[in-house]
Each structure stands twice: as structure tokens, then as C-alpha cells.
N, C-alpha and C positions, 0 to 999 in steps of 0.2 A: 691153100686149103687149111693149112695149119693156122694161118692167121685168121681165117674165117672161123675156124673152130675155137680159136682163142677169143675172138670177138664174141662169138656165141656164148662161150663160157663166161666171159665178162658180163654179157647181157643177163645170163642166168644168175650170175653172182649178184648183179645189181637188183634183179628181180627178187632174189632171195633176201638181200639186205632190205629192200622195200617191204617184202613180206614180213621180215623180222620186225621192221619198224611198225607195221600194222599190228603185229602180234604184241609188241610192247604197248601200243595204244589200246589193244584189246585187254592186255593185262591191266593197264591203268584203268580202263573202263570197268573191268571185272572188280578191281579193287574199289573203284567208286561205287559200283553196284553193291558189293559186299558192305561197304561203309553205309550205303543207303539202306540196305536190309538191316544192318545193325542199328542204324538210326531209327528205322521203323520199329524194330524190336524195342528199342529204348522208349520210343514214343508210345508203343503199346503198353510197356511197363509203366510209363508215366500215367497213361490213361487208367491202367489198373490201379496205380497208386492213388490217383485222384478219386477213383471209385471207392477204394478202401478208405481214403481220407473222408469222403462224403459219408461212407458207412460209419466211420468213427464219429464224425460230427453228429450224424443221426443218432448214434448210440449215446453220445454225450447229451443230446437233446432228450433222449428217452431217460437217461440217468437224471437229468435235471427235472424232468417230469416226475420221475420216481421220487426224487428228493421232495419236490412240491407235494406229491401224493403222500409221502411219509409225513411231511409237515401238516398237511390237511388231516391225515389220519391221527397224528398226535393231537391236533386241535380238536378233532372229533372225540378222541379219548378224553382229553381234558374237559370238553363240553359234557361228555357222559359222566365224568367224575363230578363235575359241578351239578349236573342234574341229579346224580345219586346223593350228593350232599344236600341238595334242595329237598329231595324226597326224605332223606334222613332228618332234615330240619322240620319237615311237616309234623311228625309226632311231637317234636318240641313245641311246635305251634299249637297242636292239640292240647299239650300240657299247659301252655300259656292260656289257652281258652278255658281249660279246667280251672286254672289259677284265677282267671278273671271271674269264672262262675263262683269260686270261693270268695273272691272279693265282693261280688254282688251279694252273696250270702252274708258277708260281714257287714256290708252296707245295710242289708235288710235287718241284720242283728242289731246294728246301731240304731236303726229306726225303731225296732222293738224296744231296745233299751231306753231310748228317748220317750217312747210311749209309756213304758213302765214307770220311768221317773215322773212323767207328767201325771200318771195315774196315782203314784204315791203322793205327789203334791196335792192332787185332788182329794185323796183320802185324808191327808193331814188337814186340809181345809175343812173337810167334812167333820173330822174329829173336833177341830177347833169350833166349827159351827155347832156341833153337838154340845161341846162344853159350854158355849154361850147359852145354848138352850137349857142346860142344867142350871146355869146361873139364873136364867130367867125363871126357871121352875122354882128354884130356891127363893128367888125374889117374890115370885107369886105366892109361894107358901108363906113367906114372911108377911106378905100383904094380907093374906087370908087370916093369918094368926092375929093380926092387929085387930 
């Protein structure tokens, strides 16, 4: 009976050892499960990191768009400045038009001067013609006196 009890005890001990072996496997399995959970957490962190990276890339794209927008705004401001300069130059153009009007008046004045010179020449010719006429009159008077 003692032997049977001893055999039973050995059988229980073996069962306990087998149970412990299963427990070690379970511990290993739990460790693997924990590692898997940690891996999943890392994967989720990686996914979050990728989402943040994508958000950063999108943010950079927006920043580039803002830079492009700023460049366009600066170009628009420059264009407005050029337009203002053009508007400012328009009164100068009006002044140039006024200057051209003065030039036309000068041309008209020159034409009047030329006409006056021609008129003086005609007047001198008329005076000369009158002088000849006086000579003719004198000649006629001499002829009459003879």
C-alpha cells in the first residue's frame, strides 16, 4: 500500500511537473502575447507616427502653398506698384501732351512768323514798286516839261 501510495505520489509529482511544464509554456505564450501586444502598440504608434508624418507633409505642402501665395501676393503688390507708377506717369503723359500742344503752337507761331516775313517781303516789293512808280512819275514829269 505504501508502494502504491508512493507510485501514486510519483504519478502526481509527474503530473505536477507536466503541469508546471504547461505553465512554463503558458508563461512563454503570455510573454509572446505581451510581446505581440507591445508589437501592436508599436505598430499603432508607427501608424500614428505615419499619420503625423502625413499631417506634417500636408502642413509642408500648405506652407509651400502659402509661400507660393506669398510670392503671388508680392507679385500682385509689385504689379499694383507698377500700375500705380503707370497711373502716376499718366499725368506726365498729359504734361507731355500739353508740351506737344505748346510745340504745335510754336509750329503755328513759326508759320505765322514765316507769313509775316513773306508779308514784309511783299511790303518791301510794294515799296520798291512804288519807288519805281515815283521814278516813272518823275520821268513823266520831265517828259511833260520838255
